[in-house]
N, C-alpha and C positions, 0 to 999 in steps of 0.2 A: 366675793359674790354671794348674795343672799340666797340661801335655800329656803324657798317659801314655806315648805312643810315644817322644817326645823324651826323657823322663826315663829310659825303659828303655834306649835306646841310649847315653845319657850314662853310665849305670851299668854295663851289661853289655857295651857295645862297647869293651872294654878288655882287653888281653892279660893283665895281671897279675890283674885281677878274676876272669876266667875260670879262671886257674890256681889262685887261692885256692879258688874253689868246687870245682874238680875235686879238689883234695886234701882238701877237707872231706868230699866224698862218698866218694871211692875209698880214701883213706888214713885217713879219720876224723881228720884234723888238727883240733886244737882250740886249740892254744896258739900264741902269737906266735912262739916259738922254732921250732916245727915248720914253720910257713910260711916263716920266714926261712931255715931250712936248705934247704928244698925249692925255693924260688924264687930265692934269691940277691938278693932285692930290698933296697935300702938301707932301714934301719929307718924313716926318716921317710916314705918313699914307702909302705912296707907299712902303717905306722900310719894314713896318710891313707886308703888303700883299705879297711882294716878299719873305720875310722870311718864311711866312706860306706856300707858294707854294713850297719852297725848303724843308722845314721840312716834308711836306706831300709827297715828291717824285715826284711832278708834274714838277718842274724846278730843274735844277742843275747848280751850279756855274761852268763856263768854265774858260778858260784862261783870266786873267785880269778881267775887270769889267763886263764880259758878262754872261748871263744866257741862258740856252738851255732847250727846252722841252725834257723831258725824254719819254720813251715808255708809262709810265703811263699818262704823260701830253698829248702826242699825242692821247691817247685814249679818250680825251674829245671832239674830233672833231664832233662826232655825236650829242652830247648835244648842241654844238654851232650851228650846222646846224638846229636843231629843234627850238632853240630859234630864229634864223634868220627867219625860215619859219613862226613862230607865229607872229613875228614882221611884216613880209612882208604882212601878210593877215589881221592883226587885229590892227595895229597901224598907226598913221599918218606919221610915219617915212618911209613908204614903198617907197616913191619917191626917197629917198637918199640912200636906201640900195642897195648893189650890186646885180648883177644877179648871180644865182647859176647855174653853167655849168657842165654838164657831158661831159668830153672831149672825151669820146669814141664815142658818137653818136651826140654830139652837142646840145642836148636838154637843154633848159634853163627853170628853174622853180623848185618849191619845189619837193622833192622826196616823195615817199610813204613809210609809216611805214609798215614793214612786220615781220612775225615770221620766224626767221632763221631756226627753226626746221622743219617746214612743208612747208615753202615758200608762205603761204597765206598772203594777206594783213590783217592788224589788225587795229581796231578802239576800242574805249571804249566799244562799244556794244558787241564786240567779246571776251571780257576778264572778269575775276572776280579777285578781290583783296582778298588775304587771309591774315589775321592778327592773330598772336598769342596773347593771352591775355595781355602779358606784353610788346608787341612790341611798342605800342604808348607811354607807360610810358617812355620807354628807348629813344624813339625818341624825346620826348618833355622835358625831364629832362636835367638839365645842363645849358650850356651857353645860354643866351638870346641875341638876337640882333634884333632890329627893322628893318623891311624891308624899312623904310623910311629914315634911316640914310645912310651916305655915302658922297661921294665928287663928284663934277662935273667931267664930263669926256670929256673935251674939246668940240669940235663940233661933236663928234662921236655919234652913236646910244648909248644911255646911259642906256638902260635896265630898265628905271624907272618903266614902267607899269608892266612888268613881275615880278619885285621884290615884288609887292604886293602879288603875289601867292607863290613865293619861297624864299623870302628875309629873313625869320626867321623860326624857327622850328614850331611855332604855326600856322603861315599862311600856311606853307607847309603841316602840318598835316591836317588842315581843308580842304585845296584843295584836298589833297590825299583822305580823307574820302569821299568828294563829288564825286570824280572820282570812288570811290568804291561803290557808290550808297546811301550813307547816305543823308537824306533829313531833318529830324526833328531836331529842336534846342535841344530837350531833348536827342536825340541820339548822336549828336555831343558832348554834355556835358558829357554824360555817358562814351563815348569812350575815351575822353581826360581828364576827371577828372579836368576840369579847371573851374574857377569862372565864373558865369553868365556875369559879367562885361567884363572880358577879352574876352570871347567867342563872346559877342555882338559886341565888338569893332572890332574883326577880321572879323566877318561876314559882318559887315557894310562896312569895307574897301574893302572886296572882291565884295560886291554889287556895290559900287562906282566905282570899277575898271572894272565892266562889266563881271566879272568871274562867279558870282552867281546872281540869281534873286529871289526875294521873291514871294511866292505864292500869287495870287491875291484874295484868298478866306478869307484873314484875319488870317490864321493860321501862325505858326512860322516855315513854311517849306521853304527850300532853294533848288533851282535847278541850276545845271550848265547851263549856256548859251552856245550857239555854240562857243563863244570866250573861255569859260572855258574848254569845252570839247577838244578844239584844243591844250590844254596844255598836253594832254596825252603823246605825244611823248617825251616831255621834261622830264616828270616824269619817263617814261619807261627807257630812257637812263641814267638818274641819278641813278636809282636803279641798272641797269646793270653795270655801271661804279663803283659803290660802292663795288660790289662784286669783280670786277677785282682789284680795288685799295687796298682792305683789305682782301686778300685771307685767312689769318689766323685768322680773327675775327670770333666770334661766329655767327651762323646763325641769322640774324636780326629779323626773325619772320614776315617779310613783303614780300609778293610775288605777282606777277601778273601772273595769269594762263590763257593761251590761251584755250578757251573752245572747239574750233574745234578739236585740236589735243591732248588736255589734258595735255600738257607739260607746265612747268614754262616758261614764255615768255623770249626768248633771242631775243631782237629786232635787226633789221637791216634796212637799207634804200635801196629802189628800185627806179631806174630811171623810170619816167613816160613815157619817150619816147621810150625806147628799152627794158624795164623790167629787165635790168641787176642789179644784186646786187652790190651796190656801196662800194668801198673801199676808204680809205683816199686819195690815190694817183690818183684816177679816177676823182676827182672833183676839181673845183676851183671857185673862185669868180671873176667876171668881173664887172666893174662899169656900172651902169645904166646911163641914161642921167642926172638924178638928182645927182648921185654920182660923176659924172665928175666935178660938180661944187662945190664939198665939199672941205674942207681944204686939201692942199697937204699932202701926207703921211697918209691920213686917209682912206676913203673908196675908193680911186682911185687906190689902188694897184692891180696889176694883179698877183696873186700868188695862187698856189695850196696848199693843206694842207700837204705839205711835211715836 
């Protein structure tokens, strides 16, 4: 039986896959040669990633050598916007990342995460994560992939830093537990049933990435940094997309509940300028000053998420 959350992290918790999707949206890349030029990925690796996206229903083969985003693939746009927002605020790549534009009011800048059910803005402090007893076992069992593997992605934003948090099931589970409020080493280990060595290695990597910080009192407590808490939107939309992409899969036992309205969170994006709820066709990326100096065909494209 497919665990929808595990399948989502296996598919989208990958640097090259996110890069492929980004170019499909922003540059309207459709051909193998276009992705090969923009990512610099070896042909065999790129072929495997495209095949996985087709098998999962995110891309479909069109006439000739072209691929097109399906409705399921188009549904990843909010994940990519949240990844962009995180990169824009928390990485050195901000200067070459494009501007996010709401075409309706002209506002530029990151949107706000909101609860679609009640319309209120949402942060980590406004939610609680609910886990069924076997949910984490299902999430972390099966295929393993290190968040540090992958291939160069041309001169484009390469998602390297965010991959430390979502690039494999173990790292995603640790980050997710931290977002749920877990702090102690022993609590991480009990929830994940993983070896002390593996857990120490993942926690160390997340500390080095600035996602977690160790308590200064000498205990083995770990807390999310502001940089780590800013990943909340990425996780919220990954969970929402997993339910959309696997409607017939069993309930994964992992939910984010909005405390103010009591409902399971259905996330949405709101414009900071006019408070409108944003749809895919309402937004686009435009190059910043640094992006205009990027490689042609990369971040300089002017395209909406159509």
